[in-house]
N, C-alpha and C positions, 0 to 999 in steps of 0.2 A: 204722123200728121200729114194730111194732103198738102201738096204745093198749091198756093193760092195766087191767082192772077189779079193784081191790084186794079187793072183796067176793067176787068169783068166785074169785080166786086163793086167798084164805084158805079158802074152802069146799073147793076141790080139795085144798089142802094137808091139811085136816082129814080128808078121805076117804082120802088116801094114808097118813096117820099111823094111821088106824084099821086098816089092813091089817097093821100091824106085829105084831098079836097072833097072826097066823098068816101070817107074812111070805111074800109071793109077788110082791114088787116086781120081781124080776129073773128071768131064766130058770133060775137055780139052784133056785128053788122050795123053799127050805129048810123052810118051814112051821113055823119055830120061833116061840115067843112072846117076841119081843124086849121087850115091855112088862114081862115077868116076869124080865128079866135074861138070857134065853137068847140065844145067838149062833149064827149059821149061817156060811156061807162068808165073809161080809164081816167077821166078827169084832166087829161093833158092836151094842150093845143099842139101845134106843129113845132113848138119850142121844146127842145130837149131839156130835161131836168134830172139832175143826179143828186142823190143823197150822200153817197160816200164812195171813195175809191181807196182801198187799202188791202194789205195782206191779211188773210183770214185763216185762222188755224183750227176752226171748229167744224169744217166740212168733213165728209167721209175721208178715211185715211188715204185712198188713192188720189184724192183731190188736194187735200191740205199738205200731205207729205211732211217733210221736215222744214220746208221753206215757206209754206203758206200758199193759199190760192189767191190770185190777184182779183179780188172781188169788187165789182162795180154795181151798186144798188141804184136802180132807176125809180124815180118817183112815179106814183100811179100804178094801176093794175087793171087788167081786163076782167077780173073777178072782184067780188065784194064779200069775202068770207067773214061770217059773223065772229069767228074766233081768231082772226089774223093776228099773229104775234108781232108782225112788223107794220101794224096799222098806221102809225104816224107817217110812215113813208108811203105805203100803198093807198091809204084812204084819205089821210089828211095832207098828203102831197108835200111833206117836209123834203126840202132839197133846194138846190140852187141851179139857175140856168147854166147851160154849158153848150158851147158850139161844137160842131162835129170835129173841127180841128183840135179843139181842146180835149175832146174825148179820145181822139187818136193819140195825143201826147200822153194822156193818162195811161193808156194801154202800154205804151213804150216805157213809161216811167215804172210801171209795175214789173215789166220784164227786166228792166235794169236793176230792180230790187230783188231779182232772182225768184220771182213768183213761178210756180210750176205751170200756171195756166192763166188765162183771162176768163174770169167767171162772171157772166152777165146775168144779173138777178132781176127777174121780172122784165124781160126784154121785149115782149110781144108788141106792145103798142108803140115802141120806138125802134122797131127792127130796121127801118130804112136808114135812120140816123146811124145805127150801129154798124150795118153792113158797109155803109160808105166810110165810116171811121176806120173799120178794119182794113179797107182798101188803102186808105192813106197810111195807116200804121205799117201794113205789110210792105208798102213801097219804101218805108224808112227802116225796115229791118225786123218787124215783128215776126217771130217764128215759133212761138209757143202755142200749145193747143187752145182752141176757143171752146169754152163751155157755155152751152145755152141752158140756163137754169130757170126752168119754166113750170107753170101750173099744169101743163098738159092739156090746156084748153086752147088748142091751136087749129087753125084752118089749114087743110092740106095744100091748098093753092099757095099759101105763104110758105109753108114748111118746105115744099119742093124746091123753092128758090134758094134754100139754104144748103142744098146738097153741094158738098165740096167746100163749103165755108165753115160750117160747124164741125168740130172734131168729136165733141163729147156732148151728148144730151143728158142732162140731169133733170129728170122729169117726174112730176107728181102723178100718182094715180090715187085720187082722193076718195072716190065713191063708186059704188056699183048700182046705185039707185038714183034715177033722174029726179024724183021728187025731193029727195034729201039734198041733192046737189043744187036744185033750184032754190030751196028754202034756205040753205046754209051759205051758198056762194053766188047766188043769182046767175046760175049757169044752166041755160036750157040745153036739153039733149046731151048732157055731160057725158054719159056713158059711151054713146056712140062716137062722139067727137073725140073723147079721150083715147078710146081704144084704137081708132083709126090713126090718131096722131102717133101713138107709141109704135104701131106697126110700121108707119112710114119712117120714123126715126131709126128703128132697128134695120129697116131695109137700107137706109143710107149708110150707117156707120157700123152696124153689126154689134156683136157682144163686146163688153168692156175688155179692152186690151191694156195690159200693164207692162211696163219696162222692167228691167232687172232689179230696180229699186222699189218696185211695187207701186209706181206712179202711173196713173191713167194717161194713155196717149190717144185713145179713141174709144168710141162705143157708147152704149146706153147704160145708164144707171137709174133705176126707177125708185123713187121715194114713196113710201106708203106710211102715212101718219095714222096711227090707231086712235079712233075717236071713242067716246063713251057709248055704251049700250049698243055696240056693234054697228054704229052709223056709217062706218067706213066700208062696210061690206067686204071684209078682208078675204073671206073664203072665195067669193066670186072673182075678186080682183086677182088673186093668186091663181085660180083656175084658168082665167083668161091668159095670164102670162105664160103659164106652163104649157097650155094646150094650143094656143094660137100665136104665140111669139117664139119662145124657146125655154126649155127647162133649164138651160144654162144661163139665162138672163140674170144679171146682178140686181139685187134688191136691197134697199136700205130700209129696214123695218124700224119705225121710229116710235118711241114711247114718251116723247117730250110734250104731249098735249097738256095744255092747261087753259082754263077759261080766260081769254083775253078779249079786249075790245067789247063787242056787243053780246058776247057769250056768257058774261059773268052771272046774269040772272036767268039764263035760258033754262027751261025745264029739263032738257036732255044734255046740253053742252056745258052746263054751269058747274062742272066739277072735273077734277083730274081723272084720268083712267086709273083703274085699280090694277095691282099686280096680276090678279086672276084674269082680267080682260086682256092684258098684254100677253100672258102666258098662252091664252087660248089662241091669240093671233099667231104666235110663234109656232104652235102646233099645226095651225092651218097652213102656214108657209111650207112646212116639211111634208104635210099630208098631200099637198098639191103636187109634190115631186120637185119642188125648187130646192136648190142647194147652195147657190152662190149669193153672197151678200154680207151685210153688216147689220147686226142686231144691237140696237141701242140699249144700254142698261137703263133700268127704271131709276128715275130721280127719287131721292128720299122725300118723304112727306106725302106720298100718294094717298088718294082718298081711301 
């Protein structure tokens, strides 16, 4: 993990917070004044809101390890996925207000509970609060890896400010088709934005590095959720990773899709994926020349 300067972190956090008056933190570019109580796509003003802070044992093995990942779920989201499995938090804004100082203390508390890392879930729209809180926490002894657990719909200008702050990028690559991304997640130009973001993340921290116990210390881990009827564009996503990032990149291939939130009655998203669909995605993974990663087992009761 890179050594972090708390003074630099708090200064960057302050700069990011200043952008909330004409918010352009993510590619949605809502340009609302969140400091005046206005909200854009994420639904959150300039007031930090957190749904939970706890040890999580259900992440990929190098993140959860034996002691758990110190996971902090932030209310709101820069996307609006029809099938979001965490929609009470991301779309209905379940959570409680928290100050930056309280967030810093939660990070330190998770470290005291022996978390392997601090895992920031859906952090994009509150990245200024987060970076300033990391600065405060580092000043008081935080020294475990920082995980940026994101949708992959990030603006390069914002991502570049995180170099030397984020140790591990846990990032989604959801789609290879912009029209599907727009219809399913309200994400314009998703493919180009997502691919550029993953390249920048890999440039910053490189491939996933593991310690002697198999716990991640730095690097990129890409999540790819297989959707019904090939909507996730797996072949193209894997081709991009293998040919334009690295054949050694670590991928978490996920079979856990089920119709949640607004996808229940959707003509294409309204069912679980089949074993055949997931097997096809696994074959695409290897055909692309990828070899590192974690392949989730199919849950029982698939369609």
